[in-house]
C-alpha positions as CSV (number, residue, x, y, z in Angstrom):
1,M,-9.9,-20.7,-24.6
2,I,-7.4,-19.5,-27.2
3,R,-6.9,-21.4,-30.3
4,S,-6.4,-21.2,-34.2
5,T,-9.3,-20.0,-35.7
6,T,-11.9,-22.1,-38.2
7,P,-14.0,-20.7,-41.2
8,D,-16.9,-21.4,-39.1
9,D,-15.7,-18.5,-37.2
10,T,-15.9,-15.5,-40.1
11,I,-19.4,-14.7,-39.5
12,A,-18.5,-14.2,-35.6
13,L,-15.3,-12.3,-36.2
14,I,-16.9,-10.0,-38.4
15,A,-19.8,-9.1,-35.8
16,L,-16.9,-9.1,-33.1
17,A,-14.9,-6.5,-35.3
18,E,-18.4,-4.8,-35.8
19,A,-19.2,-4.8,-32.1
20,T,-16.3,-2.6,-30.7
21,G,-17.0,0.3,-32.7
22,L,-13.8,1.2,-34.1
23,F,-14.0,-0.3,-37.1
24,E,-15.8,2.1,-40.3
25,A,-17.9,0.2,-42.9
26,N,-14.9,0.2,-45.4
27,Q,-12.5,-1.2,-42.8
28,L,-14.9,-4.0,-41.9
29,D,-15.1,-4.8,-45.7
30,E,-11.2,-5.1,-45.8
31,V,-11.4,-7.5,-42.6
32,R,-14.5,-9.5,-44.6
33,E,-11.7,-9.8,-47.4
34,M,-8.8,-10.5,-44.8
35,V,-10.4,-13.5,-43.6
36,A,-12.0,-14.7,-47.2
37,D,-8.4,-14.6,-48.2
38,Y,-6.9,-16.4,-45.9
39,F,-9.5,-19.6,-45.7
40,S,-9.4,-19.7,-49.3
41,G,-6.4,-21.4,-50.0
42,N,-5.0,-18.9,-52.0
43,S,-2.0,-18.1,-50.5
44,D,1.4,-19.3,-51.1
45,S,2.4,-19.9,-47.5
46,D,-0.3,-19.9,-44.2
47,S,3.4,-19.2,-42.1
48,D,3.4,-15.9,-43.1
49,R,0.3,-15.2,-41.2
50,F,-2.5,-16.3,-38.8
51,W,-5.5,-15.8,-36.7
52,I,-6.3,-17.0,-33.5
53,T,-9.5,-16.6,-31.5
54,D,-10.4,-16.5,-27.9
55,D,-13.5,-18.7,-27.8
56,D,-15.9,-18.7,-24.5
57,G,-18.7,-20.5,-25.9
58,G,-18.3,-19.2,-29.3
59,P,-15.7,-16.2,-30.3
60,V,-15.0,-13.3,-27.4
61,G,-11.4,-11.9,-29.3
62,V,-10.1,-12.2,-31.8
63,A,-6.4,-11.2,-33.5
64,Y,-4.8,-11.5,-37.2
65,C,-0.9,-11.3,-37.8
66,E,1.6,-11.2,-40.8
67,L,5.1,-11.2,-41.3
68,E,6.3,-7.9,-42.8
69,P,8.0,-8.6,-46.4
70,M,11.4,-7.6,-46.8
71,T,11.7,-7.7,-43.2
72,D,14.1,-9.7,-40.9
73,R,11.4,-11.4,-39.1
74,T,9.3,-8.5,-38.3
75,W,5.9,-8.8,-38.0
76,N,2.7,-6.9,-38.0
77,L,-0.7,-7.2,-35.7
78,Q,-3.0,-6.8,-38.4
79,L,-5.7,-6.8,-35.8
80,I,-7.0,-7.5,-32.3
81,A,-10.6,-7.1,-30.7
82,I,-12.4,-8.1,-28.1
83,L,-16.6,-7.9,-27.4
84,P,-17.4,-4.7,-25.6
85,D,-18.5,-6.9,-22.7
86,R,-15.8,-9.1,-22.3
87,Q,-13.2,-6.3,-22.6
88,G,-11.4,-5.3,-19.1
89,Q,-11.2,-8.7,-18.1
90,G,-7.5,-9.1,-19.4
91,R,-8.3,-11.3,-22.4
92,G,-7.0,-8.8,-24.7
93,A,-3.7,-8.8,-22.8
94,T,-3.6,-12.5,-22.5
95,L,-4.4,-12.8,-26.2
96,L,-1.8,-10.2,-27.2
97,R,0.7,-12.9,-25.2
98,Y,-0.6,-15.7,-27.2
99,V,0.4,-13.9,-30.5
100,E,4.0,-12.4,-29.2
101,Q,4.4,-16.5,-27.9
102,T,3.4,-17.8,-31.1
103,L,5.6,-15.0,-33.1
104,T,8.6,-16.1,-30.7
105,A,8.1,-20.0,-31.4
106,R,8.2,-19.1,-35.2
107,G,11.8,-17.5,-34.5
108,G,9.6,-13.6,-34.9
109,R,11.9,-10.8,-33.8
110,V,9.7,-7.7,-33.7
111,L,5.9,-7.2,-33.4
112,L,4.6,-3.9,-34.7
113,V,0.8,-2.4,-33.7
114,E,-0.6,0.3,-35.5
115,T,-3.4,2.4,-34.6
116,S,-5.0,5.4,-35.0
117,G,-4.2,8.7,-33.3
118,L,-8.0,9.9,-33.1
119,P,-9.3,10.7,-29.0
120,E,-11.7,7.3,-29.3
121,F,-8.4,5.0,-29.4
122,D,-7.0,6.6,-26.1
123,R,-8.2,3.2,-24.7
124,T,-6.6,1.4,-27.6
125,R,-3.1,3.6,-27.7
126,A,-3.0,2.9,-23.3
127,F,-3.7,-1.0,-23.8
128,Y,-0.4,-1.1,-25.8
129,R,1.4,0.9,-23.4
130,K,0.3,-1.5,-21.1
131,C,1.5,-4.9,-22.7
132,G,4.9,-3.1,-23.3
133,Y,5.1,-1.4,-26.4
134,D,6.9,1.7,-27.3
135,E,5.3,4.6,-29.5
136,E,8.2,4.4,-32.4
137,A,6.5,6.4,-35.2
138,R,3.6,8.7,-35.7
139,I,2.6,9.5,-39.1
140,R,0.3,12.8,-39.2
141,D,-3.0,12.5,-41.2
142,F,-2.2,9.4,-42.3
143,Y,-5.8,7.6,-42.3
144,K,-7.6,11.6,-42.7
145,A,-6.8,14.5,-41.9
146,G,-6.5,14.7,-38.6
147,D,-6.4,10.8,-37.7
148,D,-2.4,10.3,-37.4
149,K,-1.4,6.9,-37.7
150,I,0.6,5.8,-33.9
151,V,2.8,2.7,-34.5
152,Y,4.0,0.7,-31.9
153,R,6.5,-1.8,-31.1
154,K,8.1,-4.7,-29.1
155,A,11.0,-6.8,-29.7
156,I,9.7,-10.1,-29.0
157,A,12.9,-12.0,-29.0
158,A,16.3,-12.0,-27.7
159,Q,18.4,-10.1,-30.1
160,A,21.4,-12.2,-31.5
């Protein structure tokens, strides 16, 4: 079941992100801050970002999107993660399709996804390609020396 994320999910979602093994300690701190900020009510509008959760008796997946400022309906998928023991079951693709449908219903036009170019992210990059995303850009040494940022793009609504 895919649903909106609630404040009660916070601890489980941080544990989920940590369980993937793809986030360094400082990145997990940023995820904690993003969740806390989202539920603090300090945002001017929650229509420019959202969290959703794949729930199977508790959170097993999560996605977080933000509208890119100063763009025409371009969104950025900041986080998508599935518990390692639930990967390979189609949950990630289903969650990503749900994100795309949600954005399309909100008038979204383009969805961007950024990831690392390191070998341990090969499976992540293959996942995005399988879901119809094309590599749009590569910024060498973005995260640190030898760790490129790769940006994938997908049009999620018919162009007007």
